[in-house]
N, CA, C and O atoms as a GROMACS GRO file, in nm:
protein
  372
    1MET      N    1   0.082  -0.119   0.000
    1MET     CA    2   0.000   0.000   0.000
    1MET      C    3   0.086   0.126   0.000
    1MET      O    4   0.057   0.223  -0.070
    2VAL      N    5   0.193   0.122   0.079
    2VAL     CA    6   0.283   0.238   0.082
    2VAL      C    7   0.348   0.256  -0.054
    2VAL      O    8   0.363   0.369  -0.101
    3GLU      N    9   0.385   0.146  -0.117
    3GLU     CA   10   0.444   0.154  -0.251
    3GLU      C   11   0.346   0.221  -0.348
    3GLU      O   12   0.385   0.309  -0.424
    4ARG      N   13   0.221   0.179  -0.344
    4ARG     CA   14   0.121   0.240  -0.432
    4ARG      C   15   0.102   0.387  -0.401
    4ARG      O   16   0.094   0.469  -0.492
    5LEU      N   17   0.096   0.422  -0.272
    5LEU     CA   18   0.075   0.561  -0.233
    5LEU      C   19   0.197   0.648  -0.264
    5LEU      O   20   0.184   0.770  -0.275
    6SER      N   21   0.313   0.587  -0.277
    6SER     CA   22   0.432   0.667  -0.311
    6SER      C   23   0.420   0.723  -0.454
    6SER      O   24   0.492   0.816  -0.489
    7ARG      N   25   0.331   0.666  -0.533
    7ARG     CA   26   0.308   0.716  -0.670
    7ARG      C   27   0.199   0.823  -0.673
    7ARG      O   28   0.177   0.885  -0.777
    8GLY      N   29   0.132   0.846  -0.561
    8GLY     CA   30   0.028   0.948  -0.555
    8GLY      C   31  -0.090   0.902  -0.473
    8GLY      O   32  -0.102   0.784  -0.440
    9PRO      N   33  -0.178   0.996  -0.439
    9PRO     CA   34  -0.295   0.963  -0.357
    9PRO      C   35  -0.383   0.857  -0.423
    9PRO      O   36  -0.386   0.844  -0.546
   10ALA      N   37  -0.455   0.782  -0.339
   10ALA     CA   38  -0.546   0.679  -0.390
   10ALA      C   39  -0.660   0.659  -0.291
   10ALA      O   40  -0.645   0.679  -0.171
   11SER      N   41  -0.773   0.620  -0.344
   11SER     CA   42  -0.887   0.590  -0.257
   11SER      C   43  -0.864   0.454  -0.190
   11SER      O   44  -0.781   0.375  -0.235
   12VAL      N   45  -0.938   0.430  -0.084
   12VAL     CA   46  -0.927   0.302  -0.014
   12VAL      C   47  -0.962   0.189  -0.110
   12VAL      O   48  -0.898   0.084  -0.107
   13SER      N   49  -1.062   0.209  -0.194
   13SER     CA   50  -1.101   0.106  -0.292
   13SER      C   51  -0.987   0.076  -0.390
   13SER      O   52  -0.961  -0.039  -0.422
   14GLU      N   53  -0.920   0.180  -0.436
   14GLU     CA   54  -0.806   0.160  -0.527
   14GLU      C   55  -0.694   0.085  -0.457
   14GLU      O   56  -0.629   0.000  -0.517
   15LEU      N   57  -0.671   0.116  -0.330
   15LEU     CA   58  -0.566   0.047  -0.256
   15LEU      C   59  -0.600  -0.099  -0.232
   15LEU      O   60  -0.511  -0.185  -0.232
   16ALA      N   61  -0.728  -0.128  -0.213
   16ALA     CA   62  -0.772  -0.264  -0.185
   16ALA      C   63  -0.771  -0.353  -0.309
   16ALA      O   64  -0.759  -0.475  -0.299
   17GLU      N   65  -0.782  -0.292  -0.426
   17GLU     CA   66  -0.801  -0.365  -0.551
   17GLU      C   67  -0.705  -0.482  -0.574
   17GLU      O   68  -0.751  -0.591  -0.606
   18PRO      N   69  -0.573  -0.464  -0.558
   18PRO     CA   70  -0.484  -0.576  -0.592
   18PRO      C   71  -0.476  -0.686  -0.485
   18PRO      O   72  -0.411  -0.788  -0.507
   19PHE      N   73  -0.541  -0.667  -0.372
   19PHE     CA   74  -0.530  -0.762  -0.262
   19PHE      C   75  -0.651  -0.854  -0.253
   19PHE      O   76  -0.761  -0.817  -0.294
   20THR      N   77  -0.629  -0.972  -0.199
   20THR     CA   78  -0.738  -1.068  -0.181
   20THR      C   79  -0.786  -1.068  -0.036
   20THR      O   80  -0.825  -1.171   0.017
   21MET      N   81  -0.782  -0.952   0.026
   21MET     CA   82  -0.830  -0.941   0.164
   21MET      C   83  -0.958  -0.860   0.167
   21MET      O   84  -0.991  -0.789   0.072
   22SER      N   85  -1.029  -0.872   0.277
   22SER     CA   86  -1.155  -0.799   0.290
   22SER      C   87  -1.129  -0.650   0.301
   22SER      O   88  -1.019  -0.607   0.335
   23MET      N   89  -1.230  -0.572   0.272
   23MET     CA   90  -1.220  -0.427   0.284
   23MET      C   91  -1.189  -0.388   0.429
   23MET      O   92  -1.114  -0.293   0.453
   24SER      N   93  -1.248  -0.460   0.525
   24SER     CA   94  -1.221  -0.426   0.666
   24SER      C   95  -1.074  -0.452   0.700
   24SER      O   96  -1.016  -0.378   0.780
   25ALA      N   97  -1.013  -0.555   0.641
   25ALA     CA   98  -0.871  -0.581   0.664
   25ALA      C   99  -0.786  -0.469   0.604
   25ALA      O  100  -0.687  -0.426   0.664
   26VAL      N  101  -0.824  -0.423   0.486
   26VAL     CA  102  -0.752  -0.312   0.422
   26VAL      C  103  -0.761  -0.188   0.511
   26VAL      O  104  -0.661  -0.120   0.532
   27VAL      N  105  -0.880  -0.159   0.562
   27VAL     CA  106  -0.899  -0.043   0.649
   27VAL      C  107  -0.814  -0.057   0.775
   27VAL      O  108  -0.758   0.042   0.823
   28GLN      N  109  -0.805  -0.178   0.830
   28GLN     CA  110  -0.720  -0.199   0.948
   28GLN      C  111  -0.574  -0.168   0.916
   28GLN      O  112  -0.506  -0.102   0.994
   29HIS      N  113  -0.527  -0.214   0.802
   29HIS     CA  114  -0.389  -0.186   0.761
   29HIS      C  115  -0.368  -0.035   0.748
   29HIS      O  116  -0.266   0.019   0.792
   30LEU      N  117  -0.463   0.031   0.688
   30LEU     CA  118  -0.451   0.176   0.670
   30LEU      C  119  -0.452   0.248   0.806
   30LEU      O  120  -0.382   0.347   0.823
   31ARG      N  121  -0.529   0.199   0.901
   31ARG     CA  122  -0.529   0.259   1.035
   31ARG      C  123  -0.391   0.249   1.100
   31ARG      O  124  -0.344   0.343   1.163
   32VAL      N  125  -0.327   0.134   1.083
   32VAL     CA  126  -0.192   0.117   1.138
   32VAL      C  127  -0.096   0.215   1.071
   32VAL      O  128  -0.016   0.279   1.138
   33LEU      N  129  -0.104   0.227   0.939
   33LEU     CA  130  -0.018   0.321   0.867
   33LEU      C  131  -0.046   0.465   0.909
   33LEU      O  132   0.047   0.545   0.920
   34GLU      N  133  -0.173   0.498   0.933
   34GLU     CA  134  -0.208   0.632   0.980
   34GLU      C  135  -0.157   0.657   1.121
   34GLU      O  136  -0.105   0.764   1.151
   35SER      N  137  -0.172   0.557   1.209
   35SER     CA  138  -0.127   0.577   1.348
   35SER      C  139   0.025   0.589   1.356
   35SER      O  140   0.077   0.650   1.449
   36SER      N  141   0.095   0.531   1.258
   36SER     CA  142   0.241   0.544   1.255
   36SER      C  143   0.284   0.678   1.197
   36SER      O  144   0.400   0.717   1.210
   37GLY      N  145   0.191   0.748   1.134
   37GLY     CA  146   0.223   0.877   1.074
   37GLY      C  147   0.272   0.867   0.930
   37GLY      O  148   0.306   0.969   0.870
   38LEU      N  149   0.276   0.746   0.874
   38LEU     CA  150   0.323   0.729   0.736
   38LEU      C  151   0.218   0.768   0.633
   38LEU      O  152   0.252   0.809   0.522
   39VAL      N  153   0.091   0.755   0.670
   39VAL     CA  154  -0.018   0.781   0.577
   39VAL      C  155  -0.119   0.874   0.643
   39VAL      O  156  -0.146   0.864   0.763
   40VAL      N  157  -0.174   0.964   0.564
   40VAL     CA  158  -0.286   1.048   0.611
   40VAL      C  159  -0.401   1.027   0.512
   40VAL      O  160  -0.380   0.995   0.396
   41SER      N  161  -0.522   1.046   0.564
   41SER     CA  162  -0.637   1.030   0.476
   41SER      C  163  -0.738   1.140   0.503
   41SER      O  164  -0.740   1.203   0.609
   42GLU      N  165  -0.822   1.162   0.403
   42GLU     CA  166  -0.930   1.258   0.419
   42GLU      C  167  -1.051   1.203   0.347
   42GLU      O  168  -1.041   1.137   0.244
   43LYS      N  169  -1.168   1.231   0.405
   43LYS     CA  170  -1.291   1.182   0.348
   43LYS      C  171  -1.368   1.298   0.286
   43LYS      O  172  -1.394   1.399   0.351
   44VAL      N  173  -1.403   1.281   0.160
   44VAL     CA  174  -1.485   1.378   0.089
   44VAL      C  175  -1.606   1.301   0.039
   44VAL      O  176  -1.594   1.215  -0.049
   45GLY      N  177  -1.721   1.330   0.095
   45GLY     CA  178  -1.840   1.255   0.061
   45GLY      C  179  -1.827   1.113   0.111
   45GLY      O  180  -1.807   1.089   0.230
   46ARG      N  181  -1.837   1.017   0.018
   46ARG     CA  182  -1.826   0.876   0.056
   46ARG      C  183  -1.688   0.818   0.025
   46ARG      O  184  -1.664   0.700   0.048
   47VAL      N  185  -1.599   0.901  -0.027
   47VAL     CA  186  -1.468   0.852  -0.070
   47VAL      C  187  -1.360   0.897   0.027
   47VAL      O  188  -1.345   1.016   0.055
   48ARG      N  189  -1.284   0.799   0.079
   48ARG     CA  190  -1.169   0.829   0.164
   48ARG      C  191  -1.044   0.814   0.078
   48ARG      O  192  -1.018   0.708   0.021
   49THR      N  193  -0.967   0.922   0.070
   49THR     CA  194  -0.845   0.924  -0.010
   49THR      C  195  -0.724   0.928   0.083
   49THR      O  196  -0.722   1.004   0.180
   50CYS      N  197  -0.626   0.846   0.053
   50CYS     CA  198  -0.505   0.836   0.136
   50CYS      C  199  -0.385   0.887   0.057
   50CYS      O  200  -0.383   0.884  -0.066
   51ARG      N  201  -0.286   0.935   0.131
   51ARG     CA  202  -0.160   0.977   0.069
   51ARG      C  203  -0.047   0.954   0.168
   51ARG      O  204  -0.068   0.948   0.289
   52VAL      N  205   0.072   0.941   0.115
   52VAL     CA  206   0.191   0.922   0.198
   52VAL      C  207   0.230   1.055   0.261
   52VAL      O  208   0.223   1.160   0.196
   53GLU      N  209   0.269   1.050   0.384
   53GLU     CA  210   0.321   1.167   0.454
   53GLU      C  211   0.473   1.162   0.436
   53GLU      O  212   0.543   1.091   0.508
   54THR      N  213   0.523   1.239   0.340
   54THR     CA  214   0.663   1.230   0.296
   54THR      C  215   0.765   1.246   0.409
   54THR      O  216   0.859   1.168   0.414
   55PRO      N  217   0.751   1.343   0.500
   55PRO     CA  218   0.850   1.354   0.607
   55PRO      C  219   0.861   1.227   0.693
   55PRO      O  220   0.970   1.190   0.735
   56ALA      N  221   0.749   1.162   0.719
   56ALA     CA  222   0.752   1.039   0.798
   56ALA      C  223   0.821   0.927   0.720
   56ALA      O  224   0.895   0.848   0.777
   57LEU      N  225   0.796   0.922   0.590
   57LEU     CA  226   0.862   0.821   0.507
   57LEU      C  227   1.012   0.847   0.500
   57LEU      O  228   1.092   0.753   0.501
   58ASP      N  229   1.052   0.973   0.493
   58ASP     CA  230   1.195   1.008   0.494
   58ASP      C  231   1.260   0.964   0.626
   58ASP      O  232   1.372   0.913   0.626
   59ALA      N  233   1.190   0.984   0.737
   59ALA     CA  234   1.243   0.942   0.868
   59ALA      C  235   1.258   0.790   0.873
   59ALA      O  236   1.358   0.740   0.925
   60ALA      N  237   1.161   0.718   0.820
   60ALA     CA  238   1.169   0.572   0.816
   60ALA      C  239   1.287   0.527   0.730
   60ALA      O  240   1.357   0.432   0.763
   61GLU      N  241   1.307   0.596   0.618
   61GLU     CA  242   1.420   0.562   0.530
   61GLU      C  243   1.554   0.584   0.601
   61GLU      O  244   1.645   0.502   0.590
   62ARG      N  245   1.565   0.695   0.673
   62ARG     CA  246   1.690   0.720   0.748
   62ARG      C  247   1.713   0.611   0.852
   62ARG      O  248   1.825   0.562   0.868
   63TRP      N  249   1.606   0.572   0.923
   63TRP     CA  250   1.618   0.467   1.025
   63TRP      C  251   1.664   0.336   0.962
   63TRP      O  252   1.753   0.269   1.014
   64LEU      N  253   1.602   0.298   0.849
   64LEU     CA  254   1.640   0.175   0.780
   64LEU      C  255   1.784   0.180   0.732
   64LEU      O  256   1.857   0.081   0.743
   65ASN      N  257   1.826   0.294   0.679
   65ASN     CA  258   1.965   0.308   0.633
   65ASN      C  259   2.064   0.294   0.748
   65ASN      O  260   2.170   0.233   0.733
   66ASP      N  261   2.029   0.350   0.864
   66ASP     CA  262   2.115   0.334   0.982
   66ASP      C  263   2.127   0.186   1.020
   66ASP      O  264   2.237   0.139   1.050
   67ARG      N  265   2.014   0.113   1.019
   67ARG     CA  266   2.017  -0.030   1.052
   67ARG      C  267   2.100  -0.107   0.949
   67ARG      O  268   2.174  -0.198   0.985
   68ARG      N  269   2.087  -0.069   0.821
   68ARG     CA  270   2.161  -0.136   0.715
   68ARG      C  271   2.312  -0.117   0.735
   68ARG      O  272   2.389  -0.212   0.724
   69ARG      N  273   2.353   0.007   0.765
   69ARG     CA  274   2.496   0.034   0.786
   69ARG      C  275   2.549  -0.046   0.904
   69ARG      O  276   2.660  -0.100   0.898
   70SER      N  277   2.472  -0.055   1.010
   70SER     CA  278   2.513  -0.132   1.127
   70SER      C  279   2.527  -0.281   1.093
   70SER      O  280   2.624  -0.345   1.134
   71ALA      N  281   2.432  -0.334   1.020
   71ALA     CA  282   2.438  -0.476   0.980
   71ALA      C  283   2.556  -0.501   0.888
   71ALA      O  284   2.625  -0.602   0.901
   72GLU      N  285   2.580  -0.410   0.794
   72GLU     CA  286   2.693  -0.427   0.703
   72GLU      C  287   2.825  -0.424   0.778
   72GLU      O  288   2.916  -0.500   0.746
   73ALA      N  289   2.836  -0.336   0.876
   73ALA     CA  290   2.960  -0.330   0.956
   73ALA      C  291   2.980  -0.459   1.032
   73ALA      O  292   3.093  -0.509   1.040
   74SER      N  293   2.874  -0.515   1.088
   74SER     CA  294   2.884  -0.642   1.160
   74SER      C  295   2.927  -0.754   1.066
   74SER      O  296   3.012  -0.837   1.101
   75LEU      N  297   2.870  -0.757   0.947
   75LEU     CA  298   2.907  -0.860   0.850
   75LEU      C  299   3.051  -0.843   0.803
   75LEU      O  300   3.121  -0.942   0.779
   76ASP      N  301   3.096  -0.719   0.789
   76ASP     CA  302   3.236  -0.695   0.752
   76ASP      C  303   3.329  -0.750   0.860
   76ASP      O  304   3.429  -0.814   0.829
   77ARG      N  305   3.296  -0.723   0.987
   77ARG     CA  306   3.378  -0.775   1.098
   77ARG      C  307   3.377  -0.927   1.099
   77ARG      O  308   3.481  -0.989   1.124
   78LEU      N  309   3.262  -0.988   1.072
   78LEU     CA  310   3.252  -1.133   1.066
   78LEU      C  311   3.340  -1.187   0.954
   78LEU      O  312   3.409  -1.288   0.973
   79GLY      N  313   3.339  -1.122   0.838
   79GLY     CA  314   3.423  -1.165   0.728
   79GLY      C  315   3.571  -1.160   0.762
   79GLY      O  316   3.645  -1.252   0.728
   80VAL      N  317   3.614  -1.055   0.829
   80VAL     CA  318   3.755  -1.043   0.872
   80VAL      C  319   3.788  -1.155   0.969
   80VAL      O  320   3.893  -1.219   0.957
   81PHE      N  321   3.699  -1.180   1.065
   81PHE     CA  322   3.722  -1.286   1.164
   81PHE      C  323   3.732  -1.423   1.096
   81PHE      O  324   3.821  -1.501   1.128
   82LEU      N  325   3.640  -1.452   1.004
   82LEU     CA  326   3.642  -1.582   0.936
   82LEU      C  327   3.766  -1.599   0.850
   82LEU      O  328   3.824  -1.708   0.845
   83GLU      N  329   3.807  -1.494   0.785
   83GLU     CA  330   3.930  -1.502   0.704
   83GLU      C  331   4.051  -1.527   0.793
   83GLU      O  332   4.137  -1.608   0.760
   84ALA      N  333   4.057  -1.457   0.907
   84ALA     CA  334   4.168  -1.477   1.001
   84ALA      C  335   4.166  -1.619   1.057
   84ALA      O  336   4.271  -1.682   1.073
   85SER      N  337   4.048  -1.670   1.087
   85SER     CA  338   4.035  -1.808   1.139
   85SER      C  339   4.079  -1.908   1.034
   85SER      O  340   4.146  -2.007   1.067
   86LYS      N  341   4.043  -1.883   0.910
   86LYS     CA  342   4.081  -1.973   0.801
   86LYS      C  343   4.232  -1.977   0.787
   86LYS      O  344   4.291  -2.084   0.774
   87LEU      N  345   4.295  -1.859   0.790
   87LEU     CA  346   4.442  -1.853   0.777
   87LEU      C  347   4.510  -1.921   0.896
   87LEU      O  348   4.614  -1.984   0.878
   88ALA      N  349   4.454  -1.909   1.014
   88ALA     CA  350   4.514  -1.967   1.134
   88ALA      C  351   4.504  -2.120   1.134
   88ALA      O  352   4.587  -2.187   1.196
   89THR      N  353   4.405  -2.175   1.065
   89THR     CA  354   4.387  -2.320   1.068
   89THR      C  355   4.443  -2.389   0.945
   89THR      O  356   4.444  -2.512   0.940
   90GLU      N  357   4.488  -2.315   0.845
   90GLU     CA  358   4.544  -2.377   0.725
   90GLU      C  359   4.681  -2.435   0.758
   90GLU      O  360   4.759  -2.375   0.832
   91PRO      N  361   4.711  -2.552   0.704
   91PRO     CA  362   4.843  -2.610   0.730
   91PRO      C  363   4.952  -2.525   0.663
   91PRO      O  364   4.934  -2.472   0.553
   92ARG      N  365   5.063  -2.513   0.732
   92ARG     CA  366   5.176  -2.437   0.678
   92ARG      C  367   5.265  -2.528   0.596
   92ARG      O  368   5.285  -2.644   0.630
   93GLU      N  369   5.318  -2.475   0.489
   93GLU     CA  370   5.404  -2.557   0.400
   93GLU      C  371   5.547  -2.544   0.438
   93GLU      O  372   5.633  -2.605   0.374
   0.00000   0.00000   0.00000
């Protein structure tokens, strides 16, 4: 849903279209996204239109990038350790 909303606003019906879940399940998902601040919606008549809240999405992207850098650093350290272990256990000629 966030991916779809990143391309522009959409009604709840449009967001539900590609999914095989009930409309109430779609609305529940949207409530979670709204409570997180990632999505905002407004109702005009009978149509509720949702859109991404860009600053919140930017904050989520920064958080994910920080986690990615931390994981990559850990994997780099693991690679150094494994290489050192391999060299230490190889028979010397």
